[in-house]
C-alpha positions as CSV (number, residue, x, y, z in Angstrom):
1,X,-26.0,-33.9,10.5
2,X,-28.2,-30.9,11.4
3,X,-26.1,-30.2,14.4
4,X,-23.0,-29.9,12.3
5,X,-24.7,-27.5,9.9
6,X,-25.9,-25.3,12.8
7,X,-22.4,-25.3,14.4
8,X,-20.8,-24.3,11.1
9,X,-23.3,-21.6,10.6
10,X,-22.8,-20.3,14.1
11,X,-19.0,-20.2,13.7
12,X,-19.4,-18.3,10.3
13,X,-21.7,-15.7,11.8
14,X,-19.5,-15.2,14.8
15,X,-16.5,-14.7,12.6
16,X,-18.3,-12.2,10.4
17,X,-19.6,-10.2,13.4
18,X,-16.2,-10.1,15.0
19,X,-14.7,-8.5,11.9
20,X,-17.5,-5.9,11.9
21,X,-16.2,-4.4,15.1
22,X,-12.5,-4.4,14.4
23,X,-10.6,-1.1,14.2
24,X,-10.1,-0.1,10.6
25,X,-7.3,1.9,9.0
26,X,-8.5,5.3,8.0
27,X,-7.1,8.0,5.8
28,X,-6.1,11.4,7.2
29,X,-9.1,13.0,5.6
30,X,-11.4,10.4,7.2
31,X,-9.7,11.0,10.6
32,X,-10.7,14.7,10.4
33,X,-14.3,13.7,11.3
34,X,-13.2,11.4,14.2
35,X,-12.1,12.1,17.8
36,X,-8.4,11.3,18.6
37,X,-8.3,9.1,21.7
38,X,-4.6,8.3,21.9
39,X,-1.6,6.6,20.4
40,X,-0.5,2.9,20.3
41,X,2.9,1.4,19.5
42,X,4.3,-2.1,18.9
43,X,7.7,-3.6,18.6
44,X,9.1,-6.8,17.1
45,X,7.0,-7.4,14.0
46,X,8.7,-9.3,11.2
47,X,6.6,-7.9,8.2
48,X,4.7,-4.8,7.4
49,X,1.5,-6.7,7.3
50,X,2.3,-8.1,10.7
51,X,3.1,-4.6,12.0
52,X,-0.2,-3.3,10.7
53,X,-2.2,-6.2,12.2
54,X,-0.6,-5.7,15.6
55,X,-1.3,-2.0,15.6
56,X,-4.9,-2.7,14.6
57,X,-5.2,-5.2,17.4
58,X,-3.9,-2.7,20.0
59,X,-6.1,0.0,18.6
60,X,-9.2,-2.2,19.0
61,X,-8.2,-3.2,22.5
62,X,-8.0,0.5,23.4
63,X,-11.6,0.9,22.1
64,X,-10.8,2.6,18.8
65,X,-12.8,2.2,15.7
66,X,-10.1,3.6,13.4
67,X,-6.3,4.2,13.3
68,X,-3.7,5.9,11.2
69,X,-0.2,4.6,11.1
70,X,2.2,7.5,11.7
71,X,5.6,5.7,11.7
72,X,7.3,2.4,10.9
73,X,11.0,1.7,11.7
74,X,13.2,-1.2,11.1
75,X,16.3,-2.5,13.0
76,X,16.0,-6.2,12.1
77,X,12.5,-6.1,13.6
78,X,9.8,-3.6,12.8
79,X,8.3,-1.2,15.2
80,X,5.6,1.5,14.6
81,X,3.1,3.8,16.0
82,X,-0.5,4.8,15.2
83,X,-2.9,7.5,16.2
84,X,-6.2,6.0,17.2
85,X,-9.7,7.4,16.8
86,X,-13.2,6.8,17.9
């Protein structure tokens, strides 16, 4: 029984710490105090939430701590770009 409690606690802490390092959407005024490190883009999202999640994932993979979405387009599937910051 104790093993299960410890395993659940470990999973919960791991999930919380993972979220702490994810790239976050930032406003243009917040971005002024950050260094631009590049641009990411994605294609094929089916919802705006999905588009934002995929851009955030790509930004994090590129080492960014923040991103600002600069475009979103639709032609049956959504595509978009974001400037990434560190």
